C-alpha positions in Angstrom: -24.5 60.3 14.6 -22.7 58.2 17.0 -20.5 58.8 20.0 -16.7 58.1 20.5 -15.7 56.5 23.5 -13.9 59.7 24.2 -18.0 61.6 24.2 -16.6 63.1 20.4 -19.6 63.5 17.9 -19.2 62.4 14.9 -20.9 64.1 11.8 -22.3 62.3 8.7 -19.5 62.6 5.9 -17.3 61.2 8.5 -19.2 58.2 9.8 -18.8 55.2 7.2 -14.5 56.2 7.7 -15.2 56.0 11.9 -16.9 53.0 11.7 -14.8 50.9 9.5 -12.0 52.4 11.8 -13.4 51.3 14.9 -14.1 48.1 13.6 -10.9 47.0 12.1 -9.6 48.3 16.3 -12.2 45.8 18.4 -15.6 45.1 16.7 -18.2 47.2 18.9 -21.4 46.8 19.4 -23.2 49.6 17.8 -26.4 50.9 19.2 -29.3 52.2 16.9 -32.6 53.1 16.2 -33.0 50.5 13.1 -31.0 48.3 11.4 -33.5 48.3 8.6 -33.0 51.5 8.1 -29.2 52.7 9.0 -27.5 49.5 7.7 -28.6 49.4 3.9 -27.0 52.6 3.7 -23.5 51.8 5.4 -23.3 48.5 3.3 -24.0 51.0 -0.2 -20.6 52.8 1.3 -18.6 49.5 1.7 -19.3 49.4 5.6 -20.1 46.2 7.3 -20.1 45.8 11.4 -19.5 42.9 13.2 -22.1 43.4 16.0 -25.2 45.6 17.0 -28.2 46.3 19.6 -31.5 47.2 17.3 -33.6 49.4 19.5 -36.4 48.8 18.2 -36.3 45.1 17.5 -35.6 45.2 21.2 -38.3 47.2 22.2 -40.7 45.4 20.6 -39.2 42.1 22.5 -39.7 43.4 25.7 -42.9 45.4 24.8 -44.3 41.8 24.2 -42.5 40.2 26.9 -44.4 42.2 29.5 -48.3 41.5 27.8 -48.2 45.0 25.6 -47.6 43.3 22.1 -48.0 45.4 19.3 -47.2 48.9 20.7 -45.1 51.1 19.0 -41.2 50.5 19.4 -39.9 53.5 17.2 -37.5 55.9 19.4 -39.4 58.7 19.9 -42.0 56.2 21.9 -39.4 54.6 24.1 -38.0 57.8 25.0 -42.0 58.9 25.3 -43.1 55.9 27.7 -39.4 56.5 29.7 -40.6 59.6 30.6 -44.3 58.6 31.3 -45.4 60.7 28.3 -48.2 59.3 25.5 -46.1 57.1 22.9 -46.2 58.5 19.4 -47.3 55.9 16.5 -44.5 54.4 14.6 -43.6 56.0 11.3 -45.1 53.4 8.4 -42.3 52.7 6.1 -43.3 52.6 2.3 -43.3 48.8 0.5 -39.9 47.7 -0.8 -39.6 48.7 -4.4 -37.7 46.8 -7.0 -33.4 47.1 -7.3 -32.5 50.2 -9.4 -35.8 51.7 -9.0 -34.1 53.7 -5.5 -30.7 54.3 -5.2 -30.3 56.4 -2.4 -27.0 58.4 -0.3 -25.6 57.4 2.8 -28.2 57.9 5.3 -31.2 59.4 2.6 -33.3 56.6 4.1 -33.1 57.9 8.0 -36.3 59.1 8.9 -36.7 63.2 9.4 -35.3 64.7 12.6 -32.9 64.8 14.9 -31.7 61.7 16.8 -30.4 62.7 20.1 -27.2 60.5 21.4 -28.8 61.0 24.9 -31.7 59.7 23.7 -30.2 56.5 22.4 -28.3 55.9 25.4 -31.2 56.5 27.9 -33.6 54.0 25.9 -30.5 51.8 25.4 -30.0 51.6 29.3 -33.3 51.2 30.2 -33.5 48.1 27.6 -30.6 46.5 29.5 -32.3 47.1 32.8 -35.7 46.0 31.7 -34.1 42.5 30.5 -32.3 41.8 33.4 -35.9 42.1 35.1 -37.2 39.1 32.5 -37.7 35.6 34.1 -34.5 34.3 32.6 -32.4 37.3 32.1 -29.2 35.4 30.0 -31.9 33.8 27.4 -33.4 36.9 26.8 -30.3 38.5 26.1 -28.9 35.8 24.0 -32.8 36.6 21.9 -32.0 40.0 21.8 -28.8 39.4 20.8 -29.7 36.6 18.0 -32.7 39.2 16.8 -30.0 42.1 16.4 -27.5 39.7 14.4 -30.5 38.6 12.3 -31.5 42.0 11.3 -27.6 42.6 10.3 -27.7 39.3 8.2 -30.9 40.5 6.7 -29.9 43.8 5.4 -26.4 42.1 4.1 -28.2 39.5 2.3 -30.8 41.8 0.6 -27.5 43.7 -0.2 -25.3 40.9 -1.6 -28.4 39.1 -3.5 -29.0 35.6 -4.5 -27.6 34.7 -7.7 -30.0 34.1 -10.4 -30.1 33.3 -14.1 -32.6 35.5 -16.4 -32.1 33.6 -19.6 -32.7 30.0 -17.2 -35.6 31.5 -16.0 -36.9 32.8 -19.3 -36.4 28.8 -20.5 -38.5 27.2 -17.6 -40.9 29.4 -18.1 -41.7 29.1 -21.4 -41.4 25.1 -20.6 -44.1 25.5 -18.2 -46.6 27.9 -18.9 -45.5 28.7 -23.0 -44.4 31.6 -24.8 -45.6 34.6 -23.1 -48.5 36.6 -24.8 -49.0 39.7 -25.9 -52.3 40.1 -23.8 -54.0 37.6 -21.1 -52.2 34.4 -19.5 -49.8 31.6 -21.4 -51.1 29.0 -23.4 -51.1 26.5 -20.8 -53.2 28.4 -18.3 -55.9 29.0 -21.1 -55.6 25.0 -22.0 -56.4 24.6 -18.3 -58.9 26.9 -18.1 -60.8 25.1 -21.1 -60.1 22.0 -19.2 -61.7 23.1 -16.0 -64.6 24.8 -17.4 -65.4 21.4 -19.6 -65.2 19.4 -16.3 -68.0 21.5 -14.8 -69.8 21.6 -18.0 -69.9 25.0 -18.3 -68.3 28.4 -19.7 -66.6 31.5 -18.8 -65.6 30.2 -15.0 -62.1 32.0 -13.6 -60.3 29.1 -11.9 -58.2 32.2 -10.5 -61.1 33.2 -8.3 -61.9 31.0 -5.4 -65.6 32.3 -5.1 -66.1 30.7 -8.7 -64.9 27.5 -8.1 -66.5 27.0 -4.7 -70.1 27.9 -6.3 -68.9 25.5 -9.2 -68.4 22.5 -6.9 -71.5 23.5 -5.0 -73.8 23.3 -8.2 -72.1 19.4 -8.9 -73.2 18.6 -5.5 -69.9 19.3 -3.5 -69.7 21.7 -1.1 -66.4 22.9 -0.2 -65.5 25.1 2.2 -62.3 27.0 -0.1 -59.9 25.9 -3.0 -56.8 25.1 -0.5 -55.2 22.2 -1.8 -55.6 19.9 1.1 -59.3 20.5 0.8 -59.4 20.4 -3.2 -57.1 16.9 -2.8 -60.1 14.9 -0.6 -62.5 15.7 -3.4 -63.7 13.4 -6.3 -64.1 15.2 -9.2 -62.2 15.7 -12.9 -62.2 19.5 -12.6 -59.7 18.8 -9.4 -56.0 17.6 -11.5 -56.7 20.4 -13.9 -57.5 23.2 -10.9 -54.6 22.1 -8.9 -52.0 22.2 -12.0 -53.8 25.7 -12.6 -53.2 26.9 -9.3 -49.3 26.3 -8.9 -48.6 27.9 -12.6 -50.6 30.5 -12.2 -49.0 31.2 -8.6 -45.8 31.1 -10.6 -46.9 33.4 -13.9 -48.5 36.0 -11.6 -45.5 35.6 -8.5 -42.4 35.0 -10.1 -42.9 34.9 -14.0 -41.2 37.6 -16.3 -42.5 40.8 -15.1 -41.0 39.5 -11.8 -38.0 38.6 -13.4 -37.8 41.7 -15.4 -38.7 43.9 -11.9 -36.7 42.5 -9.6 -33.8 40.9 -10.9 -30.5 43.4 -11.7 -27.0 42.3 -12.6 -27.5 38.3 -12.5 -28.5 38.8 -8.2 -32.5 38.8 -6.8 -32.1 41.8 -4.5 -35.1 41.4 -1.9 -35.9 43.2 1.5 -35.9 40.7 4.1 -37.9 42.1 7.6 -36.0 39.9 10.8 -38.7 38.4 13.0 -41.3 39.6 10.3 -44.1 37.3 11.5 -45.0 36.9 15.1 -43.2 33.3 15.7 -39.8 34.9 14.9 -39.5 33.7 11.3 -38.4 36.1 8.7 -40.8 38.1 6.3 -39.5 39.6 2.9 -41.5 43.0 2.0 -41.4 42.6 -1.8 -40.1 40.1 -4.3 -41.4 37.0 -2.8 -38.0 35.6 -1.4 -39.2 33.4 1.3 -41.6 31.9 -1.0 -39.7 30.9 -4.1 -41.2 27.7 -5.6 -39.4 24.4 -6.0 -39.2 24.5 -9.9 -38.3 28.4 -10.1 -35.2 27.6 -8.0 -34.0 25.8 -11.2 -32.7 29.6 -12.4 -30.7 30.1 -9.1 -27.2 28.8 -10.2 -23.9 29.6 -8.3 -21.3 32.0 -9.9 -18.6 30.0 -12.3 -16.0 28.2 -10.2 -18.5 29.1 -7.1 -21.1 26.6 -5.2 -24.0 26.7 -2.9 -24.0 24.9 0.0 -27.6 24.4 1.0 -28.2 23.2 4.7 -31.7 22.0 5.9 -32.4 21.5 9.2 -34.3 17.9 9.7 -37.0 17.5 12.0 -36.3 20.5 14.0 -39.5 21.2 15.8 -40.1 17.6 17.1 -36.1 17.8 18.3 -37.2 21.3 19.7 -40.5 19.8 21.7 -37.7 17.3 23.0 -35.6 19.9 24.2 -37.9 22.2 25.5 -40.1 19.5 27.3 -37.5 18.1 29.3 -39.0 14.9 28.5 -35.8 12.5 28.8 -37.5 9.8 26.8 -38.5 11.9 23.9 -35.0 13.6 24.3 -33.4 9.9 23.9 -35.3 9.3 20.6 -34.0 12.6 19.6 -30.5 12.1 20.2 -30.7 9.7 17.3 -30.4 10.7 13.3 -34.2 9.6 12.3 -36.2 11.1 15.1 -39.4 9.2 14.0 -37.8 5.9 13.3 -36.7 5.8 16.8 -39.8 6.9 18.5 -41.3 4.6 16.3 -39.1 1.6 17.5 -39.5 2.5 21.5 -43.4 3.0 21.6 -45.1 2.6 17.6 -44.5 -1.1 17.0 -42.0 0.3 14.4 -44.8 2.5 12.4 -42.7 5.5 11.8 -45.8 7.1 10.1 -47.8 6.4 13.5 -45.1 8.2 15.5 -44.6 11.4 13.1 -48.7 11.7 13.6 -48.2 11.8 16.9 -45.9 14.7 17.7 -47.2 16.4 14.7 -50.6 16.3 16.0 -49.4 16.9 19.2 -47.8 20.3 18.1 -50.7 21.4 16.0 -53.5 20.1 17.9 -54.8 17.9 16.0 -57.5 15.6 17.8 -59.4 13.6 15.0 -58.5 11.0 12.6 -55.4 8.8 12.3 -54.1 11.3 15.0 -56.4 9.6 18.2 -54.9 6.4 18.7 -51.2 7.4 17.9 -51.8 10.6 20.3 -53.1 8.0 23.3 -49.8 6.4 22.8 -47.4 9.8 23.1 -49.6 10.5 25.9 -49.0 7.4 27.9 -45.4 6.9 26.8 -43.9 10.4 26.7 -45.7 12.2 29.6 -43.8 15.2 30.2 -43.5 16.5 26.6 -47.5 16.0 26.1 -48.2 17.8 29.1 -45.7 21.0 27.8 -47.8 21.5 24.8 -50.8 21.1 26.8 -50.2 23.3 29.2 -49.5 26.2 27.0 -52.7 25.3 24.8 -54.8 25.7 28.6 -52.6 29.0 29.2 -53.7 30.2 25.6 -57.2 29.3 25.9 -57.4 31.2 29.2 -55.9 34.1 28.1 -52.3 33.9 29.4 -49.3 34.9 27.9 -46.9 31.9 26.8 -43.2 32.4 25.6 -40.4 30.9 23.2 -37.4 29.2 25.6 -35.7 32.4 25.0 -38.9 34.5 26.1 -40.7 35.6 22.8 -44.2 36.3 23.8 -47.2 35.5 21.6 -49.6 37.9 20.8 -53.2 37.8 21.4 -55.1 36.0 18.8 -56.1 38.3 16.2 -55.6 36.4 13.0 -55.2 33.3 11.3 -52.8 31.0 12.0 -51.1 30.9 8.1 -51.0 34.9 8.9 -48.9 34.2 12.1 -46.4 32.1 10.0 -47.3 28.9 12.0 -48.4 27.0 9.1 -49.4 23.1 10.0 -47.7 20.7 7.4 -49.6 18.5 5.4 -49.7 15.8 7.3 -52.3 18.0 9.4 -55.3 20.1 8.7 -55.5 23.3 10.0 -58.0 23.4 12.7 -61.4 25.0 12.4 -61.9 28.6 13.7 -59.2 30.7 15.4 -58.7 28.9 19.0 -56.3 30.2 20.9 -55.4 27.3 22.5 -54.1 25.7 19.4 -52.3 28.5 18.5 -50.1 28.7 21.4 -49.2 25.3 21.5 -47.7 25.3 18.6 -46.0 29.0 19.3 -44.1 27.8 22.1 -42.1 25.2 19.6 -42.4 26.9 16.4 -40.9 30.1 17.9 -38.1 28.1 19.5 -37.4 26.7 16.4 -36.9 30.1 15.0 -34.8 30.9 17.7 -32.5 27.7 17.2 -31.9 28.3 13.4 -31.2 32.3 14.2 -28.6 31.4 16.2 -27.5 29.2 13.8 -27.2 31.7 11.4 -25.6 34.2 13.6 -23.2 31.8 14.9 -22.2 31.0 10.8 -22.2 34.7 9.8 -19.2 35.2 12.8 -17.5 31.9 11.0 -17.3 32.9 7.7 -16.1 36.3 8.5 -13.1 37.1 6.5 -13.5 35.0 3.9 -15.3 35.4 0.4 -18.2 33.2 1.1 -21.6 35.1 1.2 -25.0 34.4 3.0 -27.6 34.3 0.1 -30.9 32.9 1.5 -32.1 32.0 5.0 -35.7 30.6 4.8 -37.3 29.1 8.2 -34.7 26.5 9.3 -32.2 26.3 6.1 -29.3 28.5 5.3 -27.9 28.7 1.7 -24.0 29.9 1.5 -22.3 30.7 -2.2 -19.0 30.3 -2.2 -16.1 29.6 -3.8 -16.2 25.8 -4.9 -12.7 25.5 -3.1 -13.9 26.3 0.1 -16.7 24.7 0.0 -16.1 21.4 2.3 -14.8 24.5 5.3 -18.0 26.3 5.1 -19.5 22.6 5.4 -17.7 22.1 8.4 -18.5 25.9 9.3 -22.5 25.1 8.8 -22.4 21.7 11.1 -20.1 23.5 13.9 -23.0 26.4 14.1 -25.7 24.0 14.2 -23.4 22.4 17.4 -23.0 25.8 18.9 -26.6 26.8 19.0 -27.8 23.5 20.7 -25.6 24.6 23.3 -26.3 28.3 23.5 -29.9 27.3 23.5 -30.0 24.2 25.6 -26.8 23.9 27.3 -25.6 20.5 27.9 -28.7 18.3 25.9 -28.7 14.8 24.6 -31.2 16.3 21.9 -29.4 16.3 18.3 -30.0 19.0 15.4 -28.6 17.2 12.8 -28.7 19.1 9.3 -28.6 17.6 5.8 -26.1 19.1 4.2 -26.0 19.5 0.0 -22.8 21.1 -2.2 -24.8 22.1 -5.3 -24.5 24.3 -8.4 -27.6 25.1 -8.9 -29.8 25.6 -5.5 -33.2 23.1 -7.0 -30.2 20.4 -7.0 -29.8 20.2 -3.2 -31.5 17.6 -1.4 
């Protein structure tokens, strides 16, 4: 249900028509419990809205800001807390099902039980009050607006779907794996299994089982902690090459093989369920289908419709540029005003050695303390003390059990899981740190979470600019945005993307010299994007 400005209540059968009429009249901001629950049903009814306030997402942000990260965020819990009562747990949501398995009518997905308009308004007003009491209310309001807009976009992308060619998908799978077999793995995986066993001088080793592989290396006199790629690449053994190929192809077969395509691609579109703010850094996740982890080789099946193109925009060197903006280090900001931050940094302080400059910045953001990073970090500490101290302070606060926040106010949770479980992935240049040191977690959180905010604000701004056009937002992965549009609109979409990047920088950081350039490609196939 909803409420008209006059106070008249709407009934469900009239809701879609009422929303459409009010959207046309002036784009109101809709207040509802959860965009993920309510909006997909509206989309199926042909209704789109411009703005909303997602009570659940906002409650999660506010609870985290208050140091109560992870408490129930549903409407019932918010109302209970408001009245000093025990907060009931949130209702678990079922795992996403492939498209076509569950086609529900309007509002079939709404949780059982009546939602009182008075409860919605009471919680909304209390959230507005709490936002005003944060350390930077203006920034936090932008965070709430961006998070709510992101939830709208996530639902719209799932509804629209990513163009996908099953025939091309089948061709590339056969090229990589060989034809599918009635029983067991495809031919290429069987061949690699035989090569791996021969390299170890054994039989019956299952390379898809990490424990068996670790034991096989131990028997060969090589002790490894796990079978991650970065670990295996450091090992000199004839089993490594076929094992690395096996791991890549096995993941493709199990995560994006023939069974995946049959289950998730319908009518030439892959429709996943995206989860806005699904990891602690604010990055998105997906529920079913692996939409955010499609291997590059599989992207060859992502082909634009006839007469259409993809505009693919990727933010280059985003995290170090964010570090320059949030730290207030003028010298680093000057380097970030250039097209290649690492090259500018190298020319300024690293005798032209771009690789060392990159190692220094990445090492500072991820807490790398050994190897080639040591001399590079010493230069960074001396030449860019303000930026270096910014991440050091975040690390010290985390080690002491304190709260650290992104630029807009997203709060880092307690250290309860590994980096990758939290969506904080170190790049290949830096080995993951040992243990679960909270300081290393928090030093990166303040950068990566702010980078996620910049990308989300860009996305929300771009959605506004594309409103009323045929262009479709079809994919958003960390700091990459993909738009599907008619070929004759591609250049205007490119301009809209670039303008949105400029707007995102200004909205977050005001008058800064830091640039946030985009690598933009207009392509017919996603895999062709540079």
